[in-house]
DRENTIZA-360711 format. One record per residue (C-alpha): residue in one letter; x negated, y negated, z negated; residue number from 1. Coordinates in nm, 3 decimals, padded with zeros to 5 digits, always signed. Layout:
BEGIN
+---+---------+---------+---------+-----+
| r |       X |       Y |       Z |   k |
+---+---------+---------+---------+-----+
| A |       X |       Y |       Z | NUM |
...
+---+---------+---------+---------+-----+
//
This chain:
BEGIN
+---+---------+---------+---------+-----+
| r |       X |       Y |       Z |   k |
+---+---------+---------+---------+-----+
| M | +12.759 | -03.584 | +16.368 |   1 |
| R | +12.638 | -03.940 | +16.394 |   2 |
| N | +12.417 | -04.114 | +16.146 |   3 |
| E | +12.574 | -04.442 | +16.047 |   4 |
| E | +12.314 | -04.710 | +16.001 |   5 |
| P | +12.345 | -05.012 | +15.775 |   6 |
| S | +12.448 | -05.327 | +15.956 |   7 |
| E | +12.126 | -05.498 | +15.840 |   8 |
| S | +11.918 | -05.240 | +16.026 |   9 |
| I | +12.125 | -05.282 | +16.343 |  10 |
| T | +12.091 | -05.660 | +16.312 |  11 |
| I | +11.711 | -05.629 | +16.294 |  12 |
| I | +11.708 | -05.391 | +16.591 |  13 |
| K | +11.924 | -05.630 | +16.797 |  14 |
| S | +11.696 | -05.921 | +16.707 |  15 |
| D | +11.387 | -05.726 | +16.815 |  16 |
| A | +11.562 | -05.617 | +17.135 |  17 |
| K | +11.653 | -05.977 | +17.220 |  18 |
| K | +11.288 | -06.077 | +17.172 |  19 |
| A | +11.186 | -05.795 | +17.407 |  20 |
| I | +11.435 | -05.920 | +17.667 |  21 |
| W | +11.279 | -06.267 | +17.646 |  22 |
| V | +10.930 | -06.119 | +17.690 |  23 |
| L | +11.047 | -05.925 | +17.996 |  24 |
| L | +11.214 | -06.235 | +18.138 |  25 |
| I | +10.904 | -06.450 | +18.088 |  26 |
| L | +10.679 | -06.184 | +18.243 |  27 |
| N | +10.908 | -06.153 | +18.545 |  28 |
| V | +10.922 | -06.531 | +18.596 |  29 |
| F | +10.543 | -06.542 | +18.576 |  30 |
| V | +10.513 | -06.262 | +18.834 |  31 |
| A | +10.764 | -06.438 | +19.062 |  32 |
| L | +10.564 | -06.762 | +19.042 |  33 |
| L | +10.246 | -06.574 | +19.127 |  34 |
| A | +10.423 | -06.413 | +19.424 |  35 |
| L | +10.516 | -06.759 | +19.550 |  36 |
| G | +10.156 | -06.869 | +19.499 |  37 |
| G | +10.018 | -06.598 | +19.724 |  38 |
| E | +09.865 | -06.364 | +19.464 |  39 |
| R | +10.000 | -06.051 | +19.635 |  40 |
| E | +09.754 | -05.799 | +19.487 |  41 |
| F | +09.821 | -05.906 | +19.129 |  42 |
| V | +10.197 | -05.908 | +19.188 |  43 |
| I | +10.189 | -05.551 | +19.318 |  44 |
| V | +09.990 | -05.437 | +19.015 |  45 |
| A | +10.222 | -05.623 | +18.776 |  46 |
| I | +10.531 | -05.466 | +18.933 |  47 |
| F | +10.368 | -05.121 | +18.918 |  48 |
| V | +10.288 | -05.172 | +18.548 |  49 |
| Q | +10.646 | -05.282 | +18.473 |  50 |
| V | +10.792 | -04.978 | +18.649 |  51 |
| A | +10.546 | -04.752 | +18.464 |  52 |
| I | +10.649 | -04.905 | +18.130 |  53 |
| L | +11.013 | -04.853 | +18.219 |  54 |
| L | +10.966 | -04.488 | +18.320 |  55 |
| L | +10.702 | -04.385 | +18.068 |  56 |
| W | +10.812 | -04.582 | +17.759 |  57 |
| L | +11.167 | -04.719 | +17.764 |  58 |
| L | +11.340 | -04.427 | +17.937 |  59 |
| P | +11.197 | -04.156 | +17.707 |  60 |
| V | +11.283 | -04.360 | +17.396 |  61 |
| F | +11.636 | -04.412 | +17.526 |  62 |
| L | +11.680 | -04.043 | +17.614 |  63 |
| Y | +11.547 | -03.936 | +17.274 |  64 |
| Q | +11.798 | -04.163 | +17.100 |  65 |
| V | +12.089 | -04.034 | +17.309 |  66 |
| L | +12.006 | -03.664 | +17.342 |  67 |
| I | +11.823 | -03.577 | +17.019 |  68 |
| R | +11.950 | -03.830 | +16.764 |  69 |
| K | +12.301 | -03.847 | +16.916 |  70 |
| Q | +12.318 | -04.228 | +16.895 |  71 |
| D | +12.569 | -04.443 | +17.080 |  72 |
| L | +12.453 | -04.575 | +17.418 |  73 |
| A | +12.450 | -04.936 | +17.299 |  74 |
| V | +12.241 | -04.852 | +16.992 |  75 |
| S | +12.007 | -04.644 | +17.206 |  76 |
| I | +11.953 | -04.933 | +17.447 |  77 |
| W | +11.885 | -05.172 | +17.157 |  78 |
| R | +11.639 | -04.926 | +17.003 |  79 |
| A | +11.454 | -04.873 | +17.331 |  80 |
| L | +11.417 | -05.248 | +17.383 |  81 |
| A | +11.311 | -05.294 | +17.020 |  82 |
| S | +11.041 | -05.031 | +17.073 |  83 |
| Y | +10.921 | -05.234 | +17.374 |  84 |
| K | +10.885 | -05.536 | +17.144 |  85 |
| D | +10.678 | -05.320 | +16.909 |  86 |
| L | +10.469 | -05.203 | +17.205 |  87 |
| M | +10.401 | -05.562 | +17.308 |  88 |
| G | +10.294 | -05.633 | +16.949 |  89 |
| Q | +10.017 | -05.375 | +16.994 |  90 |
| V | +09.880 | -05.542 | +17.309 |  91 |
| Q | +09.587 | -05.772 | +17.246 |  92 |
| W | +09.640 | -06.091 | +17.442 |  93 |
| P | +09.332 | -06.304 | +17.519 |  94 |
+---+---------+---------+---------+-----+
//
């Protein structure tokens, strides 16, 4: 049995997920520019951190949404990305 969510909630989740996609895109462009600039050590660390976030944060959230809450795949992807946006909100940038 699936829980139907109000369209307003889905709209907010999609908006947060789109913001998370922009953050990921900007971070990846920044890492690519650093790679071109010769900062190899920082690039390796940045890629390692991104893979760790994917495996340790986004994948478990996605699997929880699909396996436990029985959400659709699209909604689960949006929720996982929205949780990444919330995670980035917790990071203290200098």
